[in-house]
C-alpha positions as CSV (number, residue, x, y, z in Angstrom):
1,M,13.5,-3.9,-11.1
2,N,10.6,-2.5,-9.3
3,I,9.0,0.7,-10.5
4,G,6.5,3.2,-9.2
5,F,4.5,6.1,-10.6
6,V,3.5,9.2,-8.9
7,G,0.6,10.7,-11.1
8,V,-1.3,8.3,-12.6
9,G,-4.0,10.6,-14.8
10,R,-4.3,9.7,-18.3
11,M,-0.4,9.5,-19.4
12,G,0.8,8.3,-16.2
13,A,-1.7,5.2,-15.9
14,N,-1.0,4.4,-19.6
15,M,2.6,4.5,-19.1
16,A,2.2,2.2,-16.2
17,R,-0.2,0.0,-18.2
18,R,2.7,-0.4,-21.0
19,L,5.6,-1.1,-18.7
20,K,3.4,-3.8,-17.3
21,D,2.5,-5.1,-20.7
22,R,6.5,-5.1,-21.0
23,Q,6.9,-7.2,-18.4
24,F,8.4,-5.0,-15.6
25,H,7.4,-5.1,-12.0
26,V,5.1,-1.9,-11.3
27,T,5.0,-1.9,-7.4
28,A,3.1,1.1,-6.2
29,V,1.3,3.7,-7.8
30,Y,0.0,7.2,-6.3
31,D,-2.3,9.9,-7.0
32,T,-4.1,12.6,-5.3
33,N,-6.9,11.3,-7.1
34,R,-7.4,8.3,-4.7
35,A,-10.1,6.6,-6.6
36,A,-7.9,6.5,-9.8
37,A,-5.0,5.2,-7.9
38,T,-6.9,2.6,-6.5
39,S,-8.4,1.6,-9.5
40,L,-5.3,1.5,-11.5
41,A,-3.3,-0.5,-8.7
42,A,-6.2,-3.0,-9.1
43,E,-5.8,-3.1,-12.5
44,L,-2.1,-3.9,-12.2
45,G,-1.9,-6.0,-9.2
46,C,0.0,-3.5,-7.4
47,A,0.0,-1.1,-4.3
48,A,-2.4,2.0,-4.0
49,A,0.1,3.8,-1.9
50,Q,-1.0,6.0,0.6
51,D,1.9,8.1,1.3
52,L,4.4,9.1,-1.2
53,S,7.5,8.0,0.7
54,E,5.7,4.4,0.4
55,V,6.2,4.5,-3.4
56,T,9.8,5.4,-2.6
57,A,10.4,2.6,-0.2
58,E,8.6,-0.1,-2.7
59,S,10.5,1.1,-6.1
60,D,13.9,1.3,-7.5
61,V,12.6,3.6,-10.2
62,I,10.0,6.2,-9.7
63,F,8.2,8.0,-12.5
64,T,6.5,11.3,-11.7
65,V,3.8,12.8,-13.9
66,V,2.6,15.8,-11.8
67,T,0.7,19.1,-13.3
68,D,3.1,22.2,-12.5
69,D,5.8,23.2,-10.5
70,N,4.0,23.6,-7.3
71,A,2.6,20.1,-7.5
72,M,6.5,18.9,-8.3
73,R,7.8,20.9,-5.3
74,N,5.1,19.4,-3.1
75,I,5.8,15.7,-3.8
76,F,9.5,16.0,-3.4
77,A,10.1,18.7,-0.7
78,G,6.2,18.6,1.2
79,T,6.5,18.8,5.1
80,G,6.7,15.2,6.5
81,D,5.8,12.6,3.6
82,N,7.7,13.1,0.3
83,L,9.4,11.3,-2.2
84,L,12.7,11.8,-0.9
85,V,12.2,10.0,2.7
86,N,14.8,7.5,2.8
87,A,15.4,8.1,-1.1
88,R,19.0,7.0,-1.2
89,G,19.9,4.9,-4.3
90,K,16.8,5.5,-6.1
91,L,16.2,7.0,-9.3
92,F,13.4,9.5,-10.3
93,I,12.1,10.0,-13.8
94,N,10.4,13.2,-14.0
95,C,8.1,13.7,-16.9
96,A,5.9,16.4,-16.4
97,T,6.1,19.6,-18.2
98,I,7.3,22.1,-15.6
99,S,9.9,24.7,-15.8
100,P,13.5,24.1,-16.5
101,Q,14.4,25.7,-12.9
102,M,12.3,23.3,-11.1
103,H,14.2,20.5,-12.8
104,V,17.1,21.9,-11.4
105,E,15.7,22.3,-7.8
106,I,14.1,18.8,-7.3
107,E,17.8,17.4,-8.9
108,K,19.7,19.2,-6.1
109,L,17.3,17.9,-3.1
110,A,17.5,14.3,-4.9
111,H,21.2,14.6,-4.6
112,Q,21.3,15.7,-0.9
113,G,19.6,12.4,-0.3
114,G,21.4,10.2,-2.1
115,A,19.2,9.9,-5.2
116,Q,19.5,10.7,-9.1
117,T,16.8,12.4,-11.0
118,L,15.9,12.1,-15.1
119,E,13.7,14.6,-16.7
120,A,12.2,12.9,-19.4
121,C,9.9,15.4,-21.0
122,M,7.0,13.7,-23.5
123,A,6.3,15.4,-26.6
124,S,3.2,12.9,-27.4
125,S,-0.3,12.1,-26.2
126,I,-2.4,9.2,-24.2
127,P,-2.3,6.7,-27.3
128,Q,1.4,6.9,-27.9
129,A,1.6,6.5,-23.7
130,R,0.0,3.4,-24.2
131,E,1.6,1.7,-27.3
132,G,5.2,2.6,-26.0
133,R,5.6,5.4,-29.0
134,L,6.5,8.3,-26.7
135,Y,8.9,11.1,-27.9
136,L,11.1,11.4,-25.0
137,M,13.5,14.3,-24.4
138,C,15.9,13.6,-21.5
139,G,18.0,16.2,-19.4
140,G,20.4,15.0,-16.6
141,T,23.8,13.2,-16.0
142,E,24.6,10.8,-18.4
143,D,24.7,8.0,-15.7
144,A,21.2,8.5,-15.1
145,F,20.3,8.7,-18.5
146,R,22.1,5.3,-18.9
147,K,20.3,3.7,-16.0
148,A,16.6,4.7,-17.4
149,E,17.2,4.0,-21.0
150,P,16.6,0.3,-21.0
151,I,13.1,1.5,-19.5
152,L,12.5,4.5,-21.5
153,K,13.2,2.6,-24.7
154,E,9.9,0.4,-23.8
155,I,7.8,3.4,-23.8
156,G,9.4,5.6,-26.0
157,S,9.9,5.2,-30.0
158,E,12.4,8.1,-29.7
159,V,14.6,8.7,-26.7
160,R,16.9,11.8,-27.1
161,F,19.3,12.8,-24.6
162,I,19.7,16.6,-24.7
163,G,22.0,17.5,-21.8
164,N,22.0,18.8,-18.5
165,T,19.0,19.1,-16.3
166,G,16.7,21.9,-17.5
167,E,17.8,21.5,-21.0
168,A,15.1,19.1,-21.9
169,A,12.7,21.2,-20.3
170,K,13.5,24.1,-22.7
171,V,13.3,22.2,-25.6
172,K,9.8,20.8,-24.6
173,A,8.7,24.2,-23.7
174,L,9.7,25.4,-27.0
175,V,7.8,22.2,-28.8
176,N,4.5,23.3,-27.2
177,M,4.7,27.0,-27.5
178,V,5.2,26.5,-31.3
179,M,2.4,23.7,-31.3
180,N,-0.1,25.8,-29.3
181,I,0.7,28.9,-31.9
182,N,0.0,26.5,-34.8
183,T,-3.3,25.4,-33.0
184,A,-4.5,28.8,-32.8
185,G,-3.7,29.7,-36.5
186,L,-5.3,26.9,-37.5
187,A,-8.3,27.7,-35.3
188,E,-8.5,31.2,-37.0
189,G,-8.4,29.7,-40.6
190,L,-10.9,27.3,-40.2
191,A,-13.3,29.6,-38.5
192,L,-12.5,32.4,-41.4
193,G,-13.4,29.6,-44.3
194,A,-16.5,28.7,-42.5
195,A,-17.4,32.3,-42.1
196,L,-16.7,32.7,-46.0
197,G,-19.0,29.8,-46.7
198,L,-15.9,27.6,-47.7
199,D,-16.0,23.5,-47.7
200,L,-14.0,22.9,-44.6
201,E,-13.3,19.3,-46.0
202,M,-12.0,21.1,-49.4
203,L,-10.2,23.7,-47.1
204,R,-8.2,21.2,-45.0
205,K,-7.1,19.2,-47.9
206,I,-5.7,22.0,-49.5
207,F,-3.9,23.5,-46.2
208,S,-2.1,19.9,-46.0
209,Q,-0.8,20.2,-49.6
210,T,0.6,23.6,-49.2
211,G,2.3,26.1,-46.8
212,A,-0.3,25.7,-44.5
213,A,0.5,22.1,-43.7
214,S,1.6,21.1,-40.3
215,R,1.4,18.5,-37.6
216,V,-1.2,20.2,-35.9
217,L,-3.6,19.8,-38.9
218,E,-2.7,16.3,-39.1
219,T,-3.5,16.0,-35.4
220,D,-6.4,18.4,-34.7
221,G,-7.7,19.8,-37.9
222,E,-10.7,17.3,-38.5
223,D,-11.6,17.7,-34.6
224,M,-11.4,21.5,-35.0
225,Q,-14.0,21.0,-38.2
226,N,-16.3,18.5,-36.4
227,R,-16.3,20.7,-33.2
228,E,-15.0,17.3,-31.2
229,H,-12.7,18.5,-28.3
230,S,-12.3,14.8,-26.4
231,C,-9.4,15.6,-23.9
232,F,-6.1,14.5,-25.1
233,F,-4.1,17.9,-23.9
234,S,-6.1,20.0,-22.0
235,S,-6.4,23.7,-22.7
236,A,-5.4,24.5,-19.6
237,H,-2.3,22.6,-19.7
238,A,-1.6,24.4,-23.2
239,A,-2.0,27.8,-21.0
240,K,0.4,26.7,-18.4
241,D,3.1,25.4,-20.9
242,S,3.0,28.7,-23.1
243,G,3.7,30.4,-19.4
244,I,6.8,28.6,-19.1
245,A,7.9,29.5,-22.8
246,L,6.9,33.3,-22.1
247,E,8.8,33.2,-18.9
248,L,11.7,32.2,-20.7
249,G,11.8,34.8,-23.1
250,R,11.2,37.4,-20.2
251,S,14.2,36.1,-18.3
252,L,16.5,36.7,-21.5
253,G,14.6,40.2,-22.4
254,L,12.7,39.0,-25.4
255,D,9.4,40.0,-26.5
256,L,7.4,36.8,-27.7
257,P,4.1,38.5,-29.5
258,L,2.7,35.1,-31.0
259,A,3.0,33.2,-27.9
260,R,1.8,35.8,-25.8
261,A,-1.3,36.1,-27.7
262,T,-1.9,32.4,-27.9
263,K,-1.7,31.9,-24.0
264,E,-4.3,34.8,-23.8
265,Q,-6.6,32.8,-25.7
266,Y,-5.7,29.8,-24.0
267,D,-6.1,31.7,-20.4
268,R,-9.7,33.0,-21.8
269,M,-10.6,29.5,-22.5
270,V,-9.7,28.6,-18.9
271,A,-11.6,31.6,-17.4
272,E,-14.8,30.5,-19.7
273,G,-14.7,27.2,-18.2
274,L,-13.2,25.2,-21.3
275,G,-10.1,24.6,-19.7
276,E,-10.5,20.7,-19.6
277,L,-11.6,20.8,-23.5
278,D,-8.7,19.5,-25.6
279,K,-6.2,22.3,-27.0
280,S,-8.2,22.2,-30.3
281,G,-10.9,23.3,-28.7
282,I,-9.4,26.9,-29.1
283,A,-11.3,26.7,-32.2
284,E,-14.4,26.9,-30.4
285,L,-13.2,30.8,-29.2
286,T,-13.0,31.9,-32.9
287,F,-16.1,30.3,-33.9
288,K,-17.8,32.0,-30.7
289,D,-16.2,35.5,-31.6
290,R,-17.4,34.8,-35.4
291,H,-20.9,34.3,-34.3
292,K,-20.9,37.1,-31.9
293,H,-19.9,39.5,-34.9
294,T,-22.3,38.4,-37.3
295,G,-25.2,37.0,-35.1
296,D,-25.5,33.8,-36.6
297,R,-26.2,31.1,-33.6
298,V,-23.3,29.2,-32.0
């Protein structure tokens, strides 16, 4: 089985490496960052496609890992070159965090061209992608899921079929909404602890043993304390993902004040040029505000 990848940033590249390690035939990779595609292609011994249609032609299954709805629409419905050129019989596994509506739109376009799609939303990060331990939530037809399942089990430690196209994206939006709220809450707790002169190592330990415990504390707490924000999941992506959840709420007439406040913080990070920091970098805003009001040095 020939496998192609469109979008070979931090996640896509490591998924491709994992499948190569597991003896799958990765035939072509594509990225708007030509240097990234060329470098990965040389590493994997495959083609660095110059056109999206070339990836489709060279592959039976194509993974897409792009940034947002606009990027998704461009790769599937762009004028001239796109993934659906001569796509009959192909299976597209779409892993990006995008709106549920976009997954539905892409499925309709693919079906018109005789192809299948499956959303495989990822609730994991870069190390899990490389080690085959992704948490995958899938939506689409059961037939598409069964075809994709043997491949997905090589990159995911948990592979769940949620339901029809768009349903997995709804779950992913809620996962990221709650994660982002937890991240913002932890940042504020640690910043307040620092302002009070508390030992943050001690504070994190007590958080972990009480009702303040969370998965975010486990993954991001030490980095927040040390102000180490190497990017695994960017703050710009956190802002975008919180926006997806807010839009779902608005479509139902629901107000989500915590999600809204969290998105405002991540939007502020982007506006201040901090969008490429890891989501844990939201702590920098809280520390910055503390210093602004106390007069301490940042």
